[in-house]
RODO-2510 file (C-alpha; in nm, 4 decimals, decimal comma):
residues 331
     n   res          X          Y          Z
     1     x    -4,0241    -8,8549    -6,6836
     2     x    -4,1505    -8,5173    -6,5939
     3     x    -4,2379    -8,4537    -6,2347
     4     x    -4,5723    -8,3824    -6,1198
     5     x    -4,6921    -8,0419    -6,0825
     6     x    -4,7144    -8,0771    -5,6974
     7     x    -4,3679    -8,2474    -5,6962
     8     x    -4,2087    -7,9565    -5,8796
     9     x    -4,3785    -7,6790    -5,6858
    10     x    -4,2382    -7,8680    -5,3916
    11     x    -3,8472    -7,9062    -5,4663
    12     x    -3,8878    -7,5386    -5,5521
    13     x    -4,0376    -7,4695    -5,2196
    14     x    -3,8055    -7,7104    -5,0172
    15     x    -3,4927    -7,7923    -5,1982
    16     x    -3,3901    -7,5156    -5,4666
    17     x    -3,5220    -7,2507    -5,2586
    18     x    -3,1861    -7,0537    -5,0928
    19     x    -3,3861    -7,0530    -4,7375
    20     x    -3,5162    -7,3770    -4,7258
    21     x    -3,3911    -7,5972    -4,4073
    22     x    -3,1896    -7,8191    -4,6508
    23     x    -3,0017    -7,5325    -4,8127
    24     x    -2,9385    -7,3776    -4,4856
    25     x    -2,7822    -7,7414    -4,3485
    26     x    -2,5716    -7,7448    -4,6707
    27     x    -2,4406    -7,3626    -4,6048
    28     x    -2,3506    -7,4534    -4,2308
    29     x    -2,1830    -7,7699    -4,3565
    30     x    -1,9689    -7,5785    -4,6459
    31     x    -1,8539    -7,3195    -4,3665
    32     x    -1,7201    -7,5958    -4,1313
    33     x    -1,5674    -7,8448    -4,3897
    34     x    -1,4388    -7,5552    -4,6468
    35     x    -1,4904    -7,7017    -4,9237
    36     x    -1,7599    -7,7336    -5,1830
    37     x    -2,1006    -7,9713    -5,1263
    38     x    -2,2208    -8,1108    -5,4505
    39     x    -2,5741    -8,2994    -5,4136
    40     x    -2,8320    -8,2805    -5,7015
    41     x    -3,0895    -8,5547    -5,6292
    42     x    -3,2347    -8,7422    -5,9422
    43     x    -3,5837    -8,6208    -5,8657
    44     x    -3,7512    -8,7683    -6,1368
    45     x    -3,6019    -9,1358    -6,0534
    46     x    -3,6767    -9,0778    -5,6745
    47     x    -4,0431    -8,9772    -5,7137
    48     x    -4,0463    -9,2775    -5,9764
    49     x    -3,9310    -9,5166    -5,7347
    50     x    -4,1539    -9,3950    -5,4521
    51     x    -4,4629    -9,3190    -5,6297
    52     x    -4,6525    -9,6000    -5,5101
    53     x    -4,5134    -9,5547    -5,1327
    54     x    -4,6415    -9,1782    -5,1406
    55     x    -4,9733    -9,0478    -5,2788
    56     x    -4,8955    -8,6772    -5,1738
    57     x    -4,6003    -8,6100    -5,3944
    58     x    -4,5480    -8,2830    -5,1852
    59     x    -4,5259    -8,5006    -4,8963
    60     x    -4,2467    -8,7528    -5,0523
    61     x    -4,0335    -8,4380    -5,1625
    62     x    -4,0371    -8,2982    -4,8036
    63     x    -3,9235    -8,6436    -4,6725
    64     x    -3,6335    -8,6870    -4,8787
    65     x    -3,5429    -8,3099    -4,8464
    66     x    -3,6034    -8,3630    -4,4665
    67     x    -3,3380    -8,6759    -4,4905
    68     x    -3,1080    -8,4651    -4,6804
    69     x    -3,1081    -8,1936    -4,4083
    70     x    -3,0664    -8,4961    -4,1128
    71     x    -2,7903    -8,6118    -4,3144
    72     x    -2,5910    -8,2892    -4,3698
    73     x    -2,6626    -8,1679    -4,0254
    74     x    -2,5008    -8,4994    -3,8474
    75     x    -2,1984    -8,4339    -4,0717
    76     x    -2,1477    -8,0925    -3,9284
    77     x    -2,1784    -8,1842    -3,6423
    78     x    -1,8907    -8,4721    -3,6572
    79     x    -1,6929    -8,2378    -3,8266
    80     x    -1,7379    -7,9727    -3,5279
    81     x    -1,6544    -8,2208    -3,3111
    82     x    -1,2772    -8,1905    -3,1635
    83     x    -1,3099    -8,5531    -3,0460
    84     x    -1,3533    -8,6633    -3,4190
    85     x    -1,0717    -8,4576    -3,5535
    86     x    -0,8919    -8,8069    -3,6594
    87     x    -1,1884    -8,9276    -3,8525
    88     x    -1,2103    -8,5719    -4,0277
    89     x    -0,8620    -8,5813    -4,1334
    90     x    -0,9541    -8,8665    -4,2866
    91     x    -1,2495    -8,7432    -4,4585
    92     x    -1,0639    -8,4348    -4,5937
    93     x    -0,8249    -8,6649    -4,7314
    94     x    -1,0370    -8,8816    -4,9308
    95     x    -1,2039    -8,5878    -5,0630
    96     x    -0,8630    -8,4120    -5,1791
    97     x    -0,7615    -8,7422    -5,3268
    98     x    -1,0755    -8,7876    -5,5774
    99     x    -1,2677    -8,4511    -5,6594
   100     x    -1,1646    -8,1620    -5,3896
   101     x    -1,5731    -8,1536    -5,3068
   102     x    -1,8247    -8,3335    -5,0774
   103     x    -2,0389    -8,5506    -5,3095
   104     x    -2,3461    -8,6985    -5,1971
   105     x    -2,5428    -8,9112    -5,4208
   106     x    -2,9095    -9,0381    -5,3058
   107     x    -3,0897    -9,3449    -5,4166
   108     x    -3,3865    -9,5642    -5,2731
   109     x    -3,2741    -9,8755    -5,0690
   110     x    -3,4314   -10,2290    -5,1455
   111     x    -3,5588   -10,2404    -4,8058
   112     x    -3,7217   -10,0103    -4,5481
   113     x    -3,3934    -9,9364    -4,3585
   114     x    -3,1837    -9,5943    -4,4274
   115     x    -2,8177    -9,6191    -4,4632
   116     x    -2,5077    -9,4030    -4,5641
   117     x    -2,1761    -9,4955    -4,6893
   118     x    -1,8319    -9,3800    -4,8383
   119     x    -1,7845    -9,4721    -5,1940
   120     x    -1,4499    -9,4572    -5,3713
   121     x    -1,5907    -9,5698    -5,7066
   122     x    -1,8750    -9,3082    -5,6764
   123     x    -1,6340    -9,0426    -5,5589
   124     x    -1,8565    -8,9500    -5,2355
   125     x    -2,0952    -9,0715    -4,9881
   126     x    -2,4140    -9,2593    -5,0804
   127     x    -2,7422    -9,1842    -4,8967
   128     x    -3,0065    -9,5023    -4,9290
   129     x    -3,3518    -9,3668    -4,8047
   130     x    -3,6376    -9,6171    -4,7103
   131     x    -3,8977    -9,7648    -4,9633
   132     x    -4,1624    -9,6634    -4,7167
   133     x    -4,3279    -9,3764    -4,5812
   134     x    -4,0902    -9,1765    -4,3177
   135     x    -4,2494    -8,8521    -4,1612
   136     x    -3,9605    -8,8186    -3,8971
   137     x    -3,6548    -8,8529    -4,0956
   138     x    -3,4646    -8,6829    -3,7950
   139     x    -3,4873    -9,0205    -3,6188
   140     x    -3,2320    -9,1623    -3,8369
   141     x    -2,9603    -8,9337    -3,7053
   142     x    -2,7973    -9,1587    -3,4927
   143     x    -2,7639    -9,4189    -3,7294
   144     x    -2,6257    -9,1871    -3,9886
   145     x    -2,3600    -9,0758    -3,7543
   146     x    -2,2632    -9,4295    -3,6437
   147     x    -2,2349    -9,5089    -4,0205
   148     x    -2,0084    -9,2316    -4,0931
   149     x    -1,7895    -9,2888    -3,8295
   150     x    -1,7383    -9,6423    -3,9608
   151     x    -1,7339    -9,5639    -4,3175
   152     x    -1,3624    -9,5481    -4,3431
   153     x    -1,2939    -9,8345    -4,1188
   154     x    -1,0809   -10,1154    -4,3023
   155     x    -1,3420   -10,3720    -4,4038
   156     x    -1,2528   -10,7337    -4,3765
   157     x    -1,0670   -10,9064    -4,6173
   158     x    -1,2610   -11,0554    -4,8824
   159     x    -1,2071   -11,4599    -4,9501
   160     x    -0,9550   -11,5115    -5,2022
   161     x    -1,0341   -11,5882    -5,5432
   162     x    -0,9940   -11,9156    -5,6317
   163     x    -0,7770   -11,9128    -5,9392
   164     x    -0,6339   -12,2503    -6,1094
   165     x    -0,4408   -12,1881    -6,3779
   166     x    -0,3501   -11,7982    -6,3433
   167     x    -0,1186   -11,6555    -6,0654
   168     x    -0,0219   -11,2949    -6,0300
   169     x     0,2972   -11,3217    -6,2150
   170     x     0,1076   -11,3884    -6,5225
   171     x    -0,0316   -11,0369    -6,4862
   172     x     0,2651   -10,8908    -6,3617
   173     x     0,4513   -10,9235    -6,7202
   174     x     0,1676   -10,7459    -6,8715
   175     x     0,1376   -10,9725    -7,1812
   176     x     0,2608   -10,9899    -7,5472
   177     x     0,0708   -10,9387    -7,8309
   178     x    -0,1853   -11,2611    -7,8987
   179     x    -0,2430   -11,4632    -8,1910
   180     x    -0,5047   -11,3770    -8,3419
   181     x    -0,8344   -11,6705    -8,2327
   182     x    -1,0097   -11,8417    -8,4727
   183     x    -1,3908   -11,8222    -8,4261
   184     x    -1,5199   -12,0128    -8,1712
   185     x    -1,8053   -12,2573    -8,2462
   186     x    -2,1332   -12,1736    -8,0696
   187     x    -2,2119   -12,4110    -7,7941
   188     x    -2,5758   -12,6082    -7,8724
   189     x    -2,8523   -12,4855    -7,6390
   190     x    -3,1725   -12,6858    -7,5980
   191     x    -3,4768   -12,4694    -7,7371
   192     x    -3,6338   -12,3607    -7,4260
   193     x    -4,0039   -12,1673    -7,4830
   194     x    -4,0088   -11,8134    -7,4159
   195     x    -4,1550   -11,7512    -7,0524
   196     x    -4,2264   -11,3804    -7,1447
   197     x    -4,5615   -11,3913    -7,3626
   198     x    -4,6716   -10,9997    -7,3404
   199     x    -4,4540   -10,6644    -7,3531
   200     x    -4,4100   -10,5956    -6,9772
   201     x    -4,5125   -10,2689    -6,8924
   202     x    -4,2439    -9,9829    -6,8250
   203     x    -4,3998    -9,8238    -6,5004
   204     x    -4,4252   -10,1495    -6,3235
   205     x    -4,0658   -10,3051    -6,4362
   206     x    -3,7919   -10,2838    -6,1282
   207     x    -3,5323   -10,0329    -6,1477
   208     x    -3,2237   -10,1384    -6,3760
   209     x    -3,0122   -10,2161    -6,0935
   210     x    -3,2581   -10,4856    -5,9373
   211     x    -3,3430   -10,5979    -6,2851
   212     x    -2,9415   -10,6676    -6,3875
   213     x    -2,8912   -10,8691    -6,0477
   214     x    -3,0907   -11,1411    -6,1734
   215     x    -2,9569   -11,3698    -6,4476
   216     x    -2,8664   -11,4153    -6,6912
   217     x    -2,5285   -11,2035    -6,7141
   218     x    -2,3789   -11,1021    -6,9695
   219     x    -2,0052   -11,0108    -7,0320
   220     x    -1,8122   -10,8768    -7,3556
   221     x    -1,4637   -10,8760    -7,4072
   222     x    -1,3048   -10,6300    -7,6676
   223     x    -0,9696   -10,6119    -7,7726
   224     x    -0,8336   -10,3132    -7,9464
   225     x    -0,4828   -10,4152    -8,0622
   226     x    -0,2335   -10,4682    -7,8168
   227     x    -0,2686   -10,1424    -7,6101
   228     x    -0,6520   -10,1430    -7,4992
   229     x    -0,9189   -10,3829    -7,3839
   230     x    -1,2741   -10,2930    -7,2455
   231     x    -1,4830   -10,5192    -7,0909
   232     x    -1,8826   -10,4720    -7,0523
   233     x    -2,0759   -10,6704    -6,8083
   234     x    -2,4170   -10,6492    -6,6826
   235     x    -2,3447   -10,7907    -6,3618
   236     x    -2,1550   -10,4635    -6,1955
   237     x    -2,0112   -10,6529    -5,8906
   238     x    -1,8039   -10,8737    -6,1410
   239     x    -1,6448   -10,5755    -6,2936
   240     x    -1,5763   -10,4518    -5,9355
   241     x    -1,3837   -10,7382    -5,8395
   242     x    -1,2078   -10,7877    -6,1503
   243     x    -1,0656   -10,4347    -6,1447
   244     x    -0,9741   -10,5064    -5,7659
   245     x    -0,8074   -10,8174    -5,8438
   246     x    -0,6188   -10,6354    -6,1993
   247     x    -0,5046   -10,3236    -5,9783
   248     x    -0,3188   -10,5424    -5,7293
   249     x    -0,1089   -10,7378    -5,9653
   250     x    -0,0150   -10,4753    -6,2161
   251     x     0,3393   -10,3762    -6,2646
   252     x     0,4468   -10,0002    -6,2467
   253     x     0,5854    -9,8064    -6,5400
   254     x     0,9529    -9,7522    -6,4334
   255     x     0,9771    -9,5025    -6,7454
   256     x     0,7788    -9,2131    -6,5480
   257     x     0,8965    -9,0637    -6,2431
   258     x     0,5940    -9,1063    -6,0738
   259     x     0,6248    -9,5136    -6,1424
   260     x     0,2105    -9,4971    -6,2399
   261     x     0,0620    -9,8234    -6,2982
   262     x     0,1707    -9,9704    -6,6183
   263     x    -0,1847   -10,0183    -6,7172
   264     x    -0,4396    -9,7859    -6,6761
   265     x    -0,7820    -9,9629    -6,5104
   266     x    -1,0796    -9,7400    -6,4857
   267     x    -1,4180    -9,8538    -6,4114
   268     x    -1,6932    -9,6668    -6,5969
   269     x    -2,0265    -9,5442    -6,4147
   270     x    -2,3603    -9,6556    -6,5281
   271     x    -2,5899    -9,4167    -6,6455
   272     x    -2,9301    -9,6021    -6,6253
   273     x    -3,0520    -9,4919    -6,2865
   274     x    -2,9764    -9,5837    -5,9717
   275     x    -2,8103    -9,9387    -5,8754
   276     x    -2,5972    -9,9669    -6,1889
   277     x    -2,2538    -9,8873    -6,0473
   278     x    -2,0346   -10,0090    -6,3581
   279     x    -2,0993   -10,1093    -6,6687
   280     x    -1,7577   -10,1366    -6,8454
   281     x    -1,3728   -10,2051    -6,7428
   282     x    -1,1146   -10,0653    -6,9592
   283     x    -0,7615   -10,1678    -6,9524
   284     x    -0,5069    -9,8924    -7,1536
   285     x    -0,1601    -9,9063    -7,1929
   286     x     0,0132    -9,5796    -7,3245
   287     x     0,3207    -9,6320    -7,4645
   288     x     0,5009    -9,3001    -7,5323
   289     x     0,8626    -9,4059    -7,4636
   290     x     0,8519    -9,7172    -7,7383
   291     x     0,6541   -10,0630    -7,7142
   292     x     0,7147   -10,1642    -7,3538
   293     x     0,4035   -10,3056    -7,2281
   294     x     0,1120   -10,4661    -7,4204
   295     x    -0,2125   -10,5970    -7,2613
   296     x    -0,3155   -10,9791    -7,3225
   297     x    -0,6460   -11,0833    -7,3647
   298     x    -0,5712   -11,4151    -7,2270
   299     x    -0,5710   -11,3501    -6,8454
   300     x    -0,8886   -11,1656    -6,8742
   301     x    -1,0623   -11,4698    -7,1016
   302     x    -0,9061   -11,7127    -6,8001
   303     x    -1,0613   -11,5315    -6,5241
   304     x    -1,3833   -11,4611    -6,7031
   305     x    -1,4053   -11,8492    -6,7741
   306     x    -1,2095   -12,0180    -6,4952
   307     x    -1,3024   -11,7910    -6,2091
   308     x    -1,5882   -11,6232    -6,2328
   309     x    -1,7764   -11,9396    -6,4329
   310     x    -1,8874   -11,7607    -6,7315
   311     x    -1,9596   -11,9480    -7,0405
   312     x    -1,8205   -11,8485    -7,3668
   313     x    -2,1446   -11,7788    -7,6188
   314     x    -1,9444   -11,6639    -7,9447
   315     x    -1,5786   -11,5408    -8,0179
   316     x    -1,3962   -11,4075    -8,3355
   317     x    -1,0259   -11,2517    -8,3600
   318     x    -1,0675   -10,9514    -8,1216
   319     x    -1,4421   -11,0163    -7,9621
   320     x    -1,6016   -11,2460    -7,6726
   321     x    -1,8909   -11,2798    -7,5741
   322     x    -2,0144   -11,4743    -7,2324
   323     x    -2,3095   -11,5888    -7,0449
   324     x    -2,3597   -11,7076    -6,6778
   325     x    -2,7105   -11,8425    -6,6195
   326     x    -2,6272   -11,9231    -6,2294
   327     x    -2,6365   -11,5962    -5,9872
   328     x    -2,3356   -11,6172    -5,7761
   329     x    -2,4269   -11,6406    -5,4058
   330     x    -2,3591   -11,4056    -5,1354
   331     x    -2,0691   -11,4805    -4,8985
***
């Protein structure tokens, strides 16, 4: 989607212009932080999501850039505050561990509330803007300050996964090469009439992050030999929980002096706009010193079916397709 002319001019004047208040706020933050600050708003997507909220596209851009200016100013004040030195050290540690620069991702919230949080998976801060008209974003400075100060506090422990037949010891052993599986029979389903009679209008469809929160959820498991497994899923949170669980129980590789995990567990960022955090989880075992570790799909399949409640739709020797029609409840 190309930006309307009025929006393009406003982006030039209020964002890319080095003398704009937002850029001056970024410059001030760089001087205090001592690191690069990276923020590249997806203007076409932002304008698309707020198109019905703001009739005047110039005011839309002004509001977004004012939010960014406020956020940068609040962070600068926190870093300048000697009483928040411990918090600043935590921030610098996080940044240096992940990417050596401060990243800020801007997206539109599902509600009328603005918020900010730190995301390890997205390598920086996320600023969620309200999906309503806001003419004075500076009023959210207090909220941003409070949320920034809380962003590195330990979260409440999640409820334990109801593991039935899978134990941590199975993953700790990483696994052995599996016997090829025979194609599974597709479950019989009732023929239900389609509830969609007309092609939807792409301009009125919800953003991908909202759309993919609705059932059915689809999940695919691909086994590439005994050293790599890829899991694709339309429900991002399924991949996040699965990744955290596997990392928790993965053994270390004693053959390397750094003692890294025996299996590389990596989440892939989705590319289809806001809301889709992850769309793929990759498990990879690199055996430079002989075939010490292998990856077995059996535990993954057990988790997908027995814990996450997905139903198998199809499978062959190295591919499994699952589906879940009932949405997950919020804890």
